[in-house]
N, C-alpha and C positions, 0 to 999 in steps of 0.2 A: 309653196307646195313642192316638194322634192320628187313625187312620185304621180303617175297617172295611173287610175284603176282601170281594168276592162272588166271586171267582175260581171257587171250588169249585162254588157254585151254578150259575153261568152254565156251567161245564164239565158238571155233571151235566145241565143242561137241553139241553145239545146232545149229550148221550149220548157224552161223549169220556172216555177214561181219561187218567190222567195221562201214560202213555207216548205216547199219540196226540198230546196236546196238546204233549208235548215235540218230537215229531218234525215237527209242523206248525210250531212256534215258533222251534225251535233253542235254545230254553232247556232246562237239563237238568232231568231228572225229579225229582232231588233237590232242585233250587232251586225247582221248581214247589210241591212238597210243603212245603218249608220256608215259603214266603210264605203258603200255604194255613194253615197252622198257626201263623203270626204269630211264627216264629223267626227270620226275617229279613225286612227291609224291601227291597223290590224297588229297584233302580236304575230312573230313569225309562225308559233305554232297554229294560231288560226288560221293564217295564210296557207300553210301546208294541208290542213283539213279541207280547206275550200277546194285547193287545187287538186287534190286527190278526188273529191269528191266529183269534181268536173272533169277528170281525167286530162288534167292539162299540167304544165309546168308553171312554176312562180314567174317565169319570165314571161309567160303569155297573160298572166293576170295582170302584172305590173310593168310600168316602163318607168325608167327612172330618168329624170331630167338632169342634165348636167350644169 
């Protein structure tokens, strides 16, 4: 794994459900769930939609391992 996602932590901090984040971002419920569980790598465009919806930066959503 080259990255770690903080999506679930940020979503929980903002007290959003998967469904609410899906509605805010336009990203499907199942895709968000798959990203949070490391089953799929998000496209850059998807990550940008999620970051905008959560009012955070991409660097807040993901940290990259060296």
